[in-house]
Structure formats: structure tokens, C-alpha cells
C-alpha positions as protocol buffer text, in pm:
chain_id: "A"
residue {
  index: 1
  type: UNK
  ca { x: 418 y: -6350 z: -1196 }
}
residue {
  index: 2
  type: UNK
  ca { x: 523 y: -6279 z: -840 }
}
residue {
  index: 3
  type: UNK
  ca { x: 868 y: -6204 z: -698 }
}
residue {
  index: 4
  type: UNK
  ca { x: 928 y: -6183 z: -323 }
}
residue {
  index: 5
  type: UNK
  ca { x: 1155 y: -5889 z: -254 }
}
residue {
  index: 6
  type: UNK
  ca { x: 1208 y: -5983 z: 109 }
}
residue {
  index: 7
  type: UNK
  ca { x: 1175 y: -5832 z: 450 }
}
residue {
  index: 8
  type: UNK
  ca { x: 1210 y: -5455 z: 464 }
}
residue {
  index: 9
  type: UNK
  ca { x: 1204 y: -5446 z: 842 }
}
residue {
  index: 10
  type: UNK
  ca { x: 1095 y: -5662 z: 1131 }
}
residue {
  index: 11
  type: UNK
  ca { x: 726 y: -5609 z: 1049 }
}
residue {
  index: 12
  type: UNK
  ca { x: 714 y: -5548 z: 670 }
}
residue {
  index: 13
  type: UNK
  ca { x: 774 y: -5757 z: 361 }
}
residue {
  index: 14
  type: UNK
  ca { x: 739 y: -5677 z: -8 }
}
residue {
  index: 15
  type: UNK
  ca { x: 638 y: -5866 z: -318 }
}
residue {
  index: 16
  type: UNK
  ca { x: 644 y: -5749 z: -678 }
}
residue {
  index: 17
  type: UNK
  ca { x: 348 y: -5873 z: -880 }
}
residue {
  index: 18
  type: UNK
  ca { x: 270 y: -5833 z: -1247 }
}
residue {
  index: 19
  type: UNK
  ca { x: -79 y: -5791 z: -1385 }
}
residue {
  index: 20
  type: UNK
  ca { x: -239 y: -5664 z: -1705 }
}
residue {
  index: 21
  type: UNK
  ca { x: -157 y: -5303 z: -1609 }
}
residue {
  index: 22
  type: UNK
  ca { x: 210 y: -5364 z: -1523 }
}
residue {
  index: 23
  type: UNK
  ca { x: 394 y: -5417 z: -1198 }
}
residue {
  index: 24
  type: UNK
  ca { x: 252 y: -5365 z: -851 }
}
residue {
  index: 25
  type: UNK
  ca { x: 456 y: -5340 z: -532 }
}
residue {
  index: 26
  type: UNK
  ca { x: 253 y: -5526 z: -270 }
}
residue {
  index: 27
  type: UNK
  ca { x: 338 y: -5462 z: 96 }
}
residue {
  index: 28
  type: UNK
  ca { x: 237 y: -5668 z: 400 }
}
residue {
  index: 29
  type: UNK
  ca { x: 275 y: -5557 z: 762 }
}
residue {
  index: 30
  type: UNK
  ca { x: 361 y: -5223 z: 919 }
}
residue {
  index: 31
  type: UNK
  ca { x: 528 y: -4933 z: 738 }
}
residue {
  index: 32
  type: UNK
  ca { x: 713 y: -4765 z: 1022 }
}
residue {
  index: 33
  type: UNK
  ca { x: 1049 y: -4627 z: 1132 }
}
residue {
  index: 34
  type: UNK
  ca { x: 1217 y: -4968 z: 1110 }
}
residue {
  index: 35
  type: UNK
  ca { x: 1098 y: -5029 z: 753 }
}
residue {
  index: 36
  type: UNK
  ca { x: 1146 y: -4679 z: 608 }
}
residue {
  index: 37
  type: UNK
  ca { x: 1506 y: -4714 z: 478 }
}
residue {
  index: 38
  type: UNK
  ca { x: 1439 y: -5050 z: 309 }
}
residue {
  index: 39
  type: UNK
  ca { x: 1112 y: -4931 z: 160 }
}
residue {
  index: 40
  type: UNK
  ca { x: 1270 y: -4623 z: 10 }
}
residue {
  index: 41
  type: UNK
  ca { x: 1541 y: -4834 z: -155 }
}
residue {
  index: 42
  type: UNK
  ca { x: 1290 y: -5088 z: -292 }
}
residue {
  index: 43
  type: UNK
  ca { x: 1067 y: -4815 z: -435 }
}
residue {
  index: 44
  type: UNK
  ca { x: 1366 y: -4667 z: -617 }
}
residue {
  index: 45
  type: UNK
  ca { x: 1477 y: -5003 z: -752 }
}
residue {
  index: 46
  type: UNK
  ca { x: 1130 y: -5111 z: -864 }
}
residue {
  index: 47
  type: UNK
  ca { x: 1033 y: -4778 z: -1023 }
}
residue {
  index: 48
  type: UNK
  ca { x: 1346 y: -4791 z: -1237 }
}
residue {
  index: 49
  type: UNK
  ca { x: 1282 y: -4491 z: -1460 }
}
residue {
  index: 50
  type: UNK
  ca { x: 921 y: -4572 z: -1540 }
}
residue {
  index: 51
  type: UNK
  ca { x: 797 y: -4243 z: -1395 }
}
residue {
  index: 52
  type: UNK
  ca { x: 522 y: -4421 z: -1206 }
}
residue {
  index: 53
  type: UNK
  ca { x: 480 y: -4695 z: -946 }
}
residue {
  index: 54
  type: UNK
  ca { x: 167 y: -4874 z: -833 }
}
residue {
  index: 55
  type: UNK
  ca { x: 155 y: -4991 z: -471 }
}
residue {
  index: 56
  type: UNK
  ca { x: -103 y: -5217 z: -309 }
}
residue {
  index: 57
  type: UNK
  ca { x: -132 y: -5172 z: 67 }
}
residue {
  index: 58
  type: UNK
  ca { x: -428 y: -5406 z: 126 }
}
residue {
  index: 59
  type: UNK
  ca { x: -223 y: -5607 z: 376 }
}
residue {
  index: 60
  type: UNK
  ca { x: -67 y: -5308 z: 551 }
}
residue {
  index: 61
  type: UNK
  ca { x: -209 y: -5258 z: 898 }
}
residue {
  index: 62
  type: UNK
  ca { x: -32 y: -4936 z: 995 }
}
residue {
  index: 63
  type: UNK
  ca { x: 171 y: -4650 z: 845 }
}
residue {
  index: 64
  type: UNK
  ca { x: 345 y: -4403 z: 1073 }
}
residue {
  index: 65
  type: UNK
  ca { x: 504 y: -4066 z: 996 }
}
residue {
  index: 66
  type: UNK
  ca { x: 840 y: -4223 z: 908 }
}
residue {
  index: 67
  type: UNK
  ca { x: 680 y: -4469 z: 668 }
}
residue {
  index: 68
  type: UNK
  ca { x: 476 y: -4198 z: 494 }
}
residue {
  index: 69
  type: UNK
  ca { x: 785 y: -3978 z: 466 }
}
residue {
  index: 70
  type: UNK
  ca { x: 980 y: -4269 z: 312 }
}
residue {
  index: 71
  type: UNK
  ca { x: 713 y: -4308 z: 43 }
}
residue {
  index: 72
  type: UNK
  ca { x: 706 y: -3932 z: -22 }
}
residue {
  index: 73
  type: UNK
  ca { x: 1085 y: -3903 z: -29 }
}
residue {
  index: 74
  type: UNK
  ca { x: 1119 y: -4197 z: -269 }
}
residue {
  index: 75
  type: UNK
  ca { x: 863 y: -4041 z: -503 }
}
residue {
  index: 76
  type: UNK
  ca { x: 1048 y: -3709 z: -494 }
}
residue {
  index: 77
  type: UNK
  ca { x: 1401 y: -3852 z: -512 }
}
residue {
  index: 78
  type: UNK
  ca { x: 1320 y: -4076 z: -808 }
}
residue {
  index: 79
  type: UNK
  ca { x: 1089 y: -3830 z: -983 }
}
residue {
  index: 80
  type: UNK
  ca { x: 796 y: -4069 z: -991 }
}
residue {
  index: 81
  type: UNK
  ca { x: 426 y: -4064 z: -921 }
}
residue {
  index: 82
  type: UNK
  ca { x: 310 y: -4331 z: -678 }
}
residue {
  index: 83
  type: UNK
  ca { x: -41 y: -4466 z: -712 }
}
residue {
  index: 84
  type: UNK
  ca { x: -140 y: -4619 z: -379 }
}
residue {
  index: 85
  type: UNK
  ca { x: -433 y: -4860 z: -369 }
}
residue {
  index: 86
  type: UNK
  ca { x: -603 y: -5008 z: -66 }
}
residue {
  index: 87
  type: UNK
  ca { x: -425 y: -4767 z: 165 }
}
residue {
  index: 88
  type: UNK
  ca { x: -490 y: -4789 z: 539 }
}
residue {
  index: 89
  type: UNK
  ca { x: -661 y: -4501 z: 715 }
}
residue {
  index: 90
  type: UNK
  ca { x: -338 y: -4424 z: 901 }
}
residue {
  index: 91
  type: UNK
  ca { x: -165 y: -4328 z: 573 }
}
residue {
  index: 92
  type: UNK
  ca { x: -450 y: -4098 z: 470 }
}
residue {
  index: 93
  type: UNK
  ca { x: -436 y: -3927 z: 809 }
}
residue {
  index: 94
  type: UNK
  ca { x: -56 y: -3880 z: 807 }
}
residue {
  index: 95
  type: UNK
  ca { x: -57 y: -3742 z: 451 }
}
residue {
  index: 96
  type: UNK
  ca { x: -341 y: -3508 z: 540 }
}
residue {
  index: 97
  type: UNK
  ca { x: -151 y: -3378 z: 843 }
}
residue {
  index: 98
  type: UNK
  ca { x: 162 y: -3333 z: 631 }
}
residue {
  index: 99
  type: UNK
  ca { x: -41 y: -3172 z: 354 }
}
residue {
  index: 100
  type: UNK
  ca { x: 157 y: -3384 z: 109 }
}
residue {
  index: 101
  type: UNK
  ca { x: -90 y: -3599 z: -83 }
}
residue {
  index: 102
  type: UNK
  ca { x: -137 y: -3482 z: -435 }
}
residue {
  index: 103
  type: UNK
  ca { x: 161 y: -3398 z: -651 }
}
residue {
  index: 104
  type: UNK
  ca { x: 354 y: -3725 z: -630 }
}
residue {
  index: 105
  type: UNK
  ca { x: 121 y: -3953 z: -431 }
}
residue {
  index: 106
  type: UNK
  ca { x: -225 y: -4047 z: -547 }
}
residue {
  index: 107
  type: UNK
  ca { x: -446 y: -4244 z: -310 }
}
residue {
  index: 108
  type: UNK
  ca { x: -688 y: -4469 z: -490 }
}
residue {
  index: 109
  type: UNK
  ca { x: -874 y: -4585 z: -180 }
}
residue {
  index: 110
  type: UNK
  ca { x: -1005 y: -4911 z: -50 }
}
residue {
  index: 111
  type: UNK
  ca { x: -1275 y: -5094 z: -244 }
}
């Protein structure tokens, strides 16, 4: 099953997909300053008390500081762990600079 959640900014859209392991928030585009507020709200709505959210960033081409902070803040604000698959190099770099990957964000890498 797939549900389009809509545009989160001028360069980012989100889809919620279900697979054998549960729901996955799939993003396409750029996670930047313009998308950060919408992304934070969607993460909170989708996580909905599950304690964990899986995100697939295979179609994300860029994540800036604001986008990474939105993901981190949503994880903290909603008390969830976010498992990020297929993350772009830009997200790994920003999280490394922030020293924030670990407690609430787990990067699963690109295949």
C-alpha cells in the first residue's frame, strides 16, 4: 500500500509505504530549509506513538543543516528512534559535524 502525503516544500515530497516490516516514510527531492517545517510535522504524524520510524531516502539528492535538524528535532520531540535507509552522503556529513547521529537516528546506509 502507498499513500502520497504531498509536497513538504518546493523540492520535497513524501509517500508512506507499507511493507512486511511496517510503514516506511519515503522522501523524494531535497531536504532543506524550505522543507524542514513540513517534514517535522509529517514525521510526528506518521510516527504516531510507535516509538520508531523507518525512512527511505533513496530518492533524496541533498540534505542541508536545516533538514538534518528537522529530522533530529522530530525524533527528540516525539521520543522516537528514526531508522534512515539509503541516506545521501550529505546527511552523513551534517550529522557527523553536529555529532548527533546515534541516540535517536540510526543510519542504515546505501546498498
